[in-house]
Each structure stands twice: as structure tokens, then as C-alpha cells.
C-alpha positions, 0 to 999 in steps of 0.5 A: 311968127315971132310970138311966145310959144306956149311951155310944154312941160308937163306934157315933156315930162309925162313922156320922159316919164313914159320912156320917150325922148324927144329931140329938141328942147322946147319952140321958145316962139313961134316960127323958131327953128331947131326944136320939137314942141310937145304942146298939144290942147284940146283933142289932140291932148290925148296923142301924148298918151297914146306915144306913151303906149305905143312905147309901152306895146313896143319895148323899143325906142320912141323918139319924137323928132316933130311935134306940134310945131305947125311952120316946120311942118304943114300937117302939125299943130297944137289941134292936130294928133300928128306927130314925127318919130324917129326910124329908129330900128327897134320900132322899124321892127316892130311896124314890120311885125305887124299886119300890113306892115312893112317887109321884115327884111327890107330898106326902109319903106318911104311912102309907105303907110301902116295902119294900126287898128286903133292906134293909128296911121304910119307913113314913112317920110325919107330924108329930103321928102321935103324941105324940112325932112332931114331924116326917115321918121314915122309921120304918125296920126293917131285916131 
């Protein structure tokens, strides 16, 4: 808490170049609020390309709302392949079209997990599911 947080400039630019939006600026220090870091290291750095690949595959709006800032998300961190994506209608529609996806025409399926072969697990988290969840989103654990 309070220590300098690494720059995510290169990874952020890779996402932007791939058509992905990040909802907030990088975190200046560990423990900061109102920030989203896409700084990943080691094996977890592959998550950046996986997000871009998802954006390409779905041709939908992809917005990163939670990244490696572990103090805001218990299961996140710079060495973990976890990220939160906004539950945009176009992403939801894409997931509804996949085998095992949410049933077309249903409300946002809070609590449901969708596994995309070769990509990862998408868990629908509803607003208020925990203290840091302020909007519906997909918690994604990439393979």
C-alpha cells in the first residue's frame, strides 16, 4: 500500500491499438482508488494479447474495468491472468452465441460462468456482489 505502482503504458497502448478501451487511468501507487492498471508481468503478460484477440473475435465493444490492481480485486494481480470487462450489450450478445453461454434474451446472468474453449472462464458479476463491484461486469480468468 502506498508504494509506487509500475507504468502500464506499453500494455495500455497495445490494448488501445487493438481497439480495446480502459475505463480509468493507470494507478500511480499501490492502494490508489479510481484507477485501472493493465500492468502484467511474466506469464500473465499474455492476458493483453488475449483481450485483443477477444476483441477481434467478437467485433464488439470491450472495456477493461479491472486489471492487475490487487488491492481493489482479491483475485487480481500483476502475476494473475484475471481481468474485469464491462458487460456491454455487444459482448453479452457475443457470449450468448457461444456454446454454454447465457440463454439469448435473458437478463444479465449474475453468478453464471461461461467457459470459452481455449480462451478462459467468464463469470457474470452483478452490481453489489462485493464492496468493489459497482456495475455489472464479466470477471475473466484467461487460460
